[in-house]
Structure formats: structure tokens, C-alpha cells
C-alpha positions as CSV (number, residue, x, y, z in Angstrom):
1,X,-7.5,10.7,-23.4
2,X,-7.1,14.5,-23.5
3,X,-10.7,15.0,-22.6
4,X,-10.1,12.8,-19.5
5,X,-7.0,14.9,-18.6
6,X,-8.8,18.2,-19.1
7,X,-11.8,16.9,-17.0
8,X,-9.5,16.1,-14.1
9,X,-7.5,19.4,-14.4
10,X,-10.7,21.5,-14.5
11,X,-12.2,19.5,-11.6
12,X,-9.1,20.2,-9.5
13,X,-9.1,23.9,-10.5
14,X,-12.8,24.3,-9.5
15,X,-12.1,22.5,-6.2
16,X,-9.2,24.9,-5.5
17,X,-11.4,27.9,-6.4
18,X,-14.2,26.7,-4.1
19,X,-11.7,26.2,-1.2
20,X,-10.3,29.7,-1.6
21,X,-13.8,31.1,-2.0
22,X,-14.9,29.5,1.3
23,X,-11.8,30.7,3.1
24,X,-12.0,34.3,1.9
25,X,-15.8,34.5,2.5
26,X,-15.3,33.1,6.1
27,X,-12.8,35.9,6.7
28,X,-15.6,38.4,7.0
29,X,-16.6,36.8,10.3
30,X,-13.0,37.0,11.6
31,X,-12.1,40.5,10.5
32,X,-14.2,42.7,8.2
33,X,-11.2,44.9,7.6
34,X,-9.1,41.9,6.5
35,X,-12.0,40.7,4.3
36,X,-12.2,44.2,2.6
37,X,-8.5,44.2,2.1
38,X,-8.6,40.7,0.4
39,X,-11.6,41.7,-1.8
40,X,-9.7,44.9,-2.8
41,X,-6.7,42.8,-3.8
42,X,-8.9,40.8,-6.2
43,X,-9.7,43.9,-8.3
44,X,-6.7,43.4,-10.6
45,X,-6.5,42.5,-14.3
46,X,-4.8,39.2,-13.4
47,X,-7.6,38.2,-11.2
48,X,-10.0,39.2,-14.0
49,X,-8.2,36.8,-16.3
50,X,-8.4,34.1,-13.6
51,X,-12.2,34.7,-13.5
52,X,-12.3,34.0,-17.3
53,X,-10.3,30.9,-16.6
54,X,-12.9,29.8,-14.1
55,X,-15.6,30.2,-16.7
56,X,-13.5,28.1,-19.1
57,X,-13.0,25.4,-16.5
58,X,-16.6,25.3,-15.2
59,X,-18.1,25.3,-18.7
60,X,-15.8,22.5,-20.0
61,X,-16.2,20.4,-16.8
62,X,-20.0,20.7,-16.9
63,X,-20.4,19.9,-20.6
64,X,-17.9,17.1,-20.5
65,X,-19.6,15.7,-17.4
66,X,-22.8,15.5,-19.3
67,X,-21.0,13.7,-22.1
68,X,-19.5,11.2,-19.6
69,X,-23.0,10.6,-18.1
70,X,-24.4,9.9,-21.6
71,X,-21.5,7.5,-22.4
72,X,-22.1,5.6,-19.1
73,X,-25.9,5.5,-18.9
74,X,-27.0,5.6,-22.6
75,X,-26.7,2.3,-24.4
76,X,-25.6,4.1,-27.6
77,X,-23.3,6.4,-25.7
78,X,-20.0,4.6,-26.4
79,X,-20.7,4.4,-30.1
80,X,-21.4,8.2,-30.3
81,X,-18.7,9.4,-27.9
82,X,-16.5,11.0,-30.5
83,X,-19.5,12.9,-32.0
84,X,-20.5,14.0,-28.5
85,X,-16.9,15.2,-27.9
86,X,-17.2,17.5,-31.0
87,X,-20.6,18.7,-29.8
88,X,-19.1,19.5,-26.4
89,X,-16.2,21.4,-28.1
90,X,-18.6,23.5,-30.3
91,X,-21.0,24.3,-27.5
92,X,-18.0,25.1,-25.2
93,X,-16.8,27.6,-27.8
94,X,-20.3,29.1,-28.2
95,X,-20.3,29.7,-24.5
96,X,-16.8,31.1,-24.2
97,X,-17.1,33.7,-27.0
98,X,-19.9,35.7,-25.4
99,X,-18.4,35.1,-21.9
100,X,-15.1,36.6,-23.1
101,X,-16.8,39.6,-24.6
102,X,-18.8,40.2,-21.4
103,X,-15.9,39.8,-19.1
104,X,-13.6,41.8,-21.4
105,X,-16.1,44.7,-21.4
106,X,-16.4,44.5,-17.6
107,X,-12.6,44.4,-17.2
108,X,-12.2,47.3,-19.7
109,X,-14.7,49.5,-17.8
110,X,-13.3,48.5,-14.4
111,X,-9.6,49.0,-15.1
112,X,-9.7,52.0,-17.4
């Protein structure tokens, strides 16, 4: 059940990000100065942490989505769903560790 809840939360989070991304990108057509001001406001450590949160959400949502597809369309999927959940968790961590290092280095260089 927790994988279902996390899948819904990450999906809503990604949707919210895409909505904001479309709005702030469209701002360049309305006022380039306002666009530059908004982009400058994104250069904070908090937004850097939010970027990492986006990596967390997208990677989990994608990997769990593949697991759900396998459960639905593979005849052996329901029998192996618990193993696949463990595989998703391990692969997710293997993605997050290097992503955290890369984003951490980037943030360190940028905010130093």
C-alpha cells in the first residue's frame, strides 16, 4: 500500500513541477525582465534541495511505474511483485546516491 501512496504523491509532485515549469517558461514571452527575476530567485539552496526532491520523485515514479506495468501485463507479475518492489528500492537507491553527490557538488560550487 505504501508503494501505491508514494506513487500517487510523486505523480502529483511531478505534475505540480511541470505546471510551474510551463508557467515560468511562458513568462519569457510576457516579460523577459520578470523571467530573469524569477530565474534568479531559483538560485537558492532551498530550490537546490527541491531539485534533488524532484530527482527522488521522478526516479521513484518511473521505476515503480515499470513495476506496475509488469504486474499488470506479465502473467507472473503478481507472484513476483514483492521481489520487484525490493528491486525498485535498490535501483532507486543506486540512482539517488550518485545524484545526491552530483547535485551536492553543484550546490557547493554554486553557493560557496
